[in-house]
MARKOL-619507 format. One record per residue (C-alpha): x, z, y; residue in three letters. Coordinates in steps of 0.2 Angstrom, whole numbers, plus 5000, padded with zeros to 4 digits. Example, Ala and Ser with C-alpha at 12.3 -4.5 7.8 and 13.67 -1.06 7.14 Angstrom:
<pts>
506250394978ALA 506850364995SER 
</pts>
This chain:
<pts>
510350555210MET 510450595192ARG 509450485181ILE 509850455163ALA 509050375148HIS 509150495133CYS 509350415116ALA 509350585108VAL 507850635098VAL 507150795105LEU 506150915095ALA 505150975109LEU 504050905123PHE 503050965138ALA 501950845148THR 501150815164VAL 500850885181SER 500051035188CYS 498151065187GLY 496851055174GLY 495850915182ASP 495650775169ASP 495150645182ASP 496550515179SER 495950415194SER 496450545207SER 497650475219SER 498550645221ASP 500050615210ALA 500650765201GLY 499050865203SER 498150805188THR 498450785170GLN 498350595165PRO 497350585150THR 497150395150GLU 498250255155SER 498650275173VAL 499550105174ALA 498949985187THR 499349815192THR 499949865210GLU 501749855205VAL 502949745215GLU 503149585205PRO 504749565194ALA 505249415205GLU 505249525221ALA 506449655211ARG 507549515205GLY 507049535187ALA 506549415174GLY 505149515166GLY 503849645169VAL 504249795180VAL 503549965179PHE 503850095192SER 504050285188VAL 504150405203THR 504750575199GLN 504150725209ALA 504450915207ASP 502750935199ASP 502550775189GLY 502750585189CYS 501750425191THR 501850265182LEU 501350105191THR 501349935182GLY 500249825171PRO 499149895157ASP 499849775144THR 501549695140VAL 501949565127PRO 502649655111ALA 504449615108GLY 504749555126ALA 506049645137THR 505249735151TYR 506049845165PHE 505650015171VAL 506250075188VAL 506350265191VAL 506350335208ALA 507050505208ASN 507250585226PRO 507850745219SER 509550795213GLU 508950845196ASP 509350745181ARG 507850645175VAL 507850575157ASP 506650435154LEU 505650405138TYR 504550255133VAL 503750285116SER 502550205104LEU 501150315099LEU 501150255080ALA 499850265066ASP 498350245077GLY 498650395088HIS 498150385107THR 498850435123TYR 497450565125GLN 497950645109GLU 499750655115PHE 499150735132ALA 498050855123ASP 499550935114LEU 500151025130GLN 499451195132GLU 499951205151ALA 500851095163PRO 502751095159GLY 502551195143LYS 503651135129ILE 502751085112PHE 503351015096PRO 503750835095LYS 502250745086PRO 502750645070SER 501950485077TYR 503150465092ILE 504350315090VAL 505550275104TYR 505550105112ALA 507049995109SER 508250015124SER 509149855130LYS 510749925139PRO 511449745143GLU 509849695151ALA 509749855161ALA 511549835167THR 511149655173GLU 509449715181PHE 510349855190ASN 511649735197GLU 510449605203THR 508749695207ALA 508449755225ASP 508449945221LEU 508450085233ALA 509850215232GLU 508750345223ASP 508150215210GLU 508850165193SER 508250025181GLY 508050035162TYR 507649895150ALA 506549905134TYR 505649805121SER 504149885111SER 503249865095GLU 501349825096PRO 500249975101GLY 499950105114PRO 501450185123HIS 501750335133ALA 503050345147VAL 503650515151TYR 505150615159THR 506150765155TRP 507050865169ILE 508350975161SER 508551095175THR 506751145173THR 506551105155ASP 504951015158ALA 504250855152PHE 503050755163TRP 501850625156LEU 501850475168CYS 500650365160GLY 500350235147SER 500250045143PHE 499849935128GLU 501149815120ALA 500149675112THR 
</pts>
């Protein structure tokens, strides 16, 4: 398993999964491009994971990723993201504020085709990583062998969660949530 949080500011992005279907409610993860928040409340509670805060789950596949978790988190609070990566590919996780009134839909619309790189928009602000909290979470949470945990806090506003796979040079948009 190769999962890493990339703190490097990248100048290029590509998003989402295969297909041009804009129906974000489809249960066929990886076959549609999410254009709205795809976060749900069907995530395993933080207490069950051994965490003290909100837990999101990101599942990476060859053709996209999915986000499961609440639609909102408290701004400034620490929350956790568990990434399941059954592949041997390195997956970099990103959580970003969509600043200046921009929306998840605008971000998703920047991609001309699934997996295609595009210039980083100026309104992307990376969420604050919390390495100490992530280390403690990884030591105490009940994680599977192909899972890794990350900790963040965010400014108020809409956020995008996305991944980049270096071996395929593709970004996959997983979903969004709001920090309030």
